[in-house]
NUKOL-224627 format. One record per residue (C-alpha): residue number from 1; residue in three letters; chain; z, y, x. Coordinates in pm, whole numbers, plus 32768, in hexadecimal, padded with zeros to 4 digits. Example, Ala and Ser with C-alpha at 12.3 -4.5 7.8 and 13.67 -1.06 7.14 Angstrom:
2
NODE   num   residu   chaine      Z      Y      X
NODE     1      ALA        A   830C   7E3E   84CE
NODE     2      SER        A   82CA   7F96   8557
//
This chain:
202
NODE   num   residu   chaine      Z      Y      X
NODE     1      MET        A   8000   8000   8000
NODE     2      ALA        A   805E   80EE   811B
NODE     3      ARG        A   7F1A   80A1   81D0
NODE     4      ARG        A   7E49   80E8   8097
NODE     5      TRP        A   7F05   8232   8063
NODE     6      ALA        A   7EC5   8298   81CC
NODE     7      ARG        A   7D4D   8258   81A8
NODE     8      SER        A   7D41   8323   8066
NODE     9      PHE        A   7DFF   8442   8109
NODE    10      LEU        A   7D15   844D   8234
NODE    11      LYS        A   7BE5   8445   814F
NODE    12      PHE        A   7C72   8568   8085
NODE    13      GLU        A   7CBF   862F   81C1
NODE    14      PHE        A   7B5C   85FC   8244
NODE    15      LEU        A   7AB8   8662   80FC
NODE    16      HIS        A   7B9C   8793   80E2
NODE    17      LEU        A   7B3E   8800   8242
NODE    18      VAL        A   79C9   87CE   8207
NODE    19      CYS        A   79C6   888A   80BE
NODE    20      GLY        A   7A8D   89A9   8152
NODE    21      VAL        A   799F   89D9   8275
NODE    22      TYR        A   786E   89B6   8196
NODE    23      ALA        A   78F0   8ACC   80B5
NODE    24      ALA        A   7933   8BAB   81E2
NODE    25      CYS        A   77D2   8B76   8260
NODE    26      SER        A   772F   8BDB   8117
NODE    27      ALA        A   76ED   8D4B   815C
NODE    28      PRO        A   7621   8E07   8053
NODE    29      PHE        A   74AD   8E39   808A
NODE    30      LEU        A   74AD   8D50   81B7
NODE    31      LYS        A   7406   8BFE   81A8
NODE    32      LEU        A   74BD   8AF6   8272
NODE    33      THR        A   73EB   89BC   8265
NODE    34      ALA        A   74E2   88E4   8325
NODE    35      PHE        A   7634   8872   829B
NODE    36      CYS        A   774B   8903   8371
NODE    37      TYR        A   7878   8821   839E
NODE    38      PHE        A   7976   87C1   84A3
NODE    39      PRO        A   79EE   8656   84BE
NODE    40      LEU        A   7B66   861E   84BA
NODE    41      GLN        A   7B6C   85CE   862C
NODE    42      SER        A   7AEC   872D   867D
NODE    43      ARG        A   7C43   87B3   861D
NODE    44      THR        A   7CE2   86F9   8741
NODE    45      LYS        A   7BCF   874E   883B
NODE    46      LYS        A   7C0E   888F   88FB
NODE    47      ARG        A   7B00   898B   88A3
NODE    48      THR        A   7A7A   8A9F   897F
NODE    49      PRO        A   7AB2   8C0E   891F
NODE    50      GLY        A   793F   8C1D   88CF
NODE    51      GLU        A   7959   8AFD   87D6
NODE    52      ILE        A   7A87   8B9A   872E
NODE    53      ARG        A   79E3   8CF0   870C
NODE    54      ILE        A   7891   8C69   8697
NODE    55      GLN        A   7937   8BC1   856D
NODE    56      LYS        A   79A9   8D17   84F6
NODE    57      ASP        A   7850   8DAF   8535
NODE    58      ILE        A   77A3   8C9D   846E
NODE    59      ALA        A   7881   8CDE   8343
NODE    60      GLU        A   780A   8E49   8348
NODE    61      LEU        A   7697   8E0F   8385
NODE    62      ASP        A   75B2   8EE7   82B3
NODE    63      GLY        A   744B   8EF5   832B
NODE    64      GLY        A   73C7   8F77   81E1
NODE    65      LYS        A   7273   8EF9   8173
NODE    66      ILE        A   71C5   8F18   82C1
NODE    67      ALA        A   72A5   8E3D   839D
NODE    68      VAL        A   72EC   8CCE   835A
NODE    69      VAL        A   73F1   8C16   842A
NODE    70      THR        A   73E3   8A9D   8459
NODE    71      PHE        A   74B8   89A8   851F
NODE    72      PRO        A   73F4   8883   85B4
NODE    73      ASN        A   753E   87D2   85F9
NODE    74      PRO        A   7648   882B   84F5
NODE    75      ASN        A   7756   87AD   85E3
NODE    76      ASP        A   76F3   88AC   86ED
NODE    77      LEU        A   7714   8A13   867A
NODE    78      THR        A   76CB   8A9D   87D5
NODE    79      LYS        A   7555   8A53   87B8
NODE    80      PHE        A   748C   8ACB   868D
NODE    81      ASN        A   7341   8B64   8626
NODE    82      VAL        A   72EE   8CAE   8582
NODE    83      GLU        A   719B   8CD4   84DD
NODE    84      VAL        A   7135   8E3D   84A5
NODE    85      LYS        A   7027   8E9E   83AB
NODE    86      PRO        A   6FEE   9018   83B3
NODE    87      ASP        A   6F96   90B0   8263
NODE    88      THR        A   6EF1   91E5   82F8
NODE    89      GLY        A   6E5E   925C   8440
NODE    90      TYR        A   6D5E   91D8   8539
NODE    91      TRP        A   6DD8   906D   852F
NODE    92      THR        A   6DEA   903F   83B5
NODE    93      GLY        A   6D70   8EF5   8326
NODE    94      ALA        A   6DED   8E05   8430
NODE    95      ASN        A   6F33   8D56   8487
NODE    96      TYR        A   6FD2   8D74   85DE
NODE    97      LEU        A   70C9   8C70   865A
NODE    98      PHE        A   71ED   8CCC   873D
NODE    99      THR        A   72E6   8BDA   87D5
NODE   100      PHE        A   744F   8C41   880B
NODE   101      THR        A   753C   8BA3   8906
NODE   102      ILE        A   76A7   8C0E   88FE
NODE   103      PRO        A   7752   8C0B   8A55
NODE   104      ALA        A   78B4   8B87   8A81
NODE   105      LEU        A   7936   8CE6   8ACA
NODE   106      TYR        A   789F   8D81   898F
NODE   107      PRO        A   78EB   8E8E   8918
NODE   108      HIS        A   7936   8F0C   8A76
NODE   109      GLU        A   77D5   8EA2   8AD0
NODE   110      PRO        A   76A9   8EDF   89EA
NODE   111      PRO        A   75E8   8DC0   894B
NODE   112      LYS        A   74AF   8D43   89F9
NODE   113      VAL        A   737D   8D89   8921
NODE   114      HIS        A   721E   8D06   8959
NODE   115      CYS        A   70E4   8D3A   888A
NODE   116      GLN        A   7031   8BF0   8851
NODE   117      THR        A   6F04   8C93   87AC
NODE   118      GLN        A   6E06   8D2A   889A
NODE   119      ILE        A   6DD8   8E92   8833
NODE   120      TYR        A   6D32   8FD0   88AF
NODE   121      HIS        A   6E57   90C2   88B2
NODE   122      PRO        A   6ED3   91D1   89A2
NODE   123      ASN        A   7033   9140   89AB
NODE   124      ILE        A   6FE4   8FCB   89AF
NODE   125      ASN        A   6F1D   8F35   8ACB
NODE   126      THR        A   6E38   8E07   8ABF
NODE   127      GLU        A   6F51   8D26   8B41
NODE   128      GLY        A   7027   8D7C   8A14
NODE   129      ASN        A   7125   8E59   8AC3
NODE   130      VAL        A   71AF   8F6A   89E2
NODE   131      CYS        A   7204   90CA   8A51
NODE   132      LEU        A   731A   9145   896D
NODE   133      ASN        A   7426   922E   89F1
NODE   134      ILE        A   7549   9183   8943
NODE   135      LEU        A   74EB   903D   89EC
NODE   136      ARG        A   7522   90E4   8B3C
NODE   137      GLU        A   75DF   921A   8BAC
NODE   138      ASP        A   763B   9295   8A4E
NODE   139      TRP        A   76E1   9151   89E1
NODE   140      LYS        A   784D   9172   8974
NODE   141      PRO        A   793C   9063   88F9
NODE   142      VAL        A   795D   9115   87AA
NODE   143      LEU        A   77ED   90CC   8764
NODE   144      ASP        A   778D   8F8B   86B3
NODE   145      ILE        A   7664   8EAF   865B
NODE   146      ASN        A   760D   8F8E   8534
NODE   147      ALA        A   75E1   90B4   8622
NODE   148      VAL        A   74F1   8FEC   86FA
NODE   149      ILE        A   7426   8F7A   85CD
NODE   150      TYR        A   740E   90E1   8550
NODE   151      GLY        A   73A1   914A   86AD
NODE   152      LEU        A   728C   9046   86B2
NODE   153      CYS        A   7213   90B5   855B
NODE   154      PHE        A   7214   921F   85CE
NODE   155      LEU        A   712D   91C8   86F2
NODE   156      PHE        A   7023   916A   85F2
NODE   157      TYR        A   704A   92B5   853E
NODE   158      GLU        A   707C   939A   866A
NODE   159      PRO        A   7008   9303   87B5
NODE   160      ASN        A   708C   93B8   88E7
NODE   161      PRO        A   6F77   9402   89E6
NODE   162      ASP        A   7073   94AB   8AD0
NODE   163      ASP        A   7126   9364   8B1D
NODE   164      PRO        A   7009   9268   8B27
NODE   165      LEU        A   6FDE   9102   8B97
NODE   166      ASN        A   6E6A   9105   8B48
NODE   167      ARG        A   6DFB   9244   8BF7
NODE   168      GLU        A   6C91   9226   8B89
NODE   169      ALA        A   6CFB   9217   8A1B
NODE   170      ALA        A   6DF1   9334   8A50
NODE   171      ASP        A   6CE9   9416   8AEF
NODE   172      LEU        A   6BF3   93CD   89D8
NODE   173      PHE        A   6CFD   940E   88CF
NODE   174      ARG        A   6D58   9557   8973
NODE   175      ASN        A   6BF6   95D6   89AD
NODE   176      ASN        A   6B1D   9545   8899
NODE   177      ARG        A   6BCF   94CE   875E
NODE   178      SER        A   6A94   9472   86A0
NODE   179      GLN        A   6A16   939B   87BF
NODE   180      PHE        A   6B6E   9300   87DE
NODE   181      GLU        A   6B69   92A0   866F
NODE   182      ARG        A   6A11   9202   8693
NODE   183      THR        A   6A86   913E   87C4
NODE   184      VAL        A   6BBA   90BD   870E
NODE   185      GLN        A   6AE3   904D   85EA
NODE   186      ARG        A   69F2   8F9D   86D5
NODE   187      CYS        A   6B15   8EE4   8775
NODE   188      LEU        A   6BA7   8E82   8624
NODE   189      LYS        A   6A58   8DEC   85C5
NODE   190      GLY        A   6A4F   8D14   86FC
NODE   191      GLY        A   698B   8DFF   87DA
NODE   192      TYR        A   6967   8E0F   8953
NODE   193      VAL        A   6A16   8F3B   89F1
NODE   194      GLY        A   6A72   8F7C   8B5C
NODE   195      GLY        A   6A18   8E1E   8BCE
NODE   196      ILE        A   6AE7   8D78   8ABA
NODE   197      THR        A   6A74   8CC7   8980
NODE   198      TYR        A   6B7A   8D0D   8879
NODE   199      PRO        A   6BD4   8C1B   8760
NODE   200      GLN        A   6B44   8C67   860B
NODE   201      LEU        A   6C63   8CE3   8533
NODE   202      ILE        A   6BB0   8D86   840F
//
């Protein structure tokens, strides 16, 4: 009888923990396609400061309609994807995938962000490196994942040619906006620009 009671208690505790975390992860307007849960044994495993802080950030995620967050491995909240779909600007009509990796010392160190979608952009080079000030010298521990997602979205609305990774794109953006727009559209349609054949996205 005692053994059956113990099994029932453990089952209840596990379901209670899962449901509580699932509710915390359900931020409005944000589509989480993976089910977030923590097995019971994770409570006894010592977590890094980054893992502790990211749980709080996930509960507050709000990417609106243009940023969708997914977790390839629901047991690992330190690696996830953010898909951005701008609703206005030069890059409208396509989806852009970014991978996030949370370091152990987060939030004292910024997340590592990489663009998986090849794109012609002043602040994103062809290797997928992203130039965003809050990912470098302007990062502060009070910032969170939401701030980074908003920063990425802002790059699609207001690219910054004064802090470029793709200097050719930055110069064209600065000197000839109409030609820049035509070049972006050619890249989005799978065109060949600057020795690179871009993937067709629209």
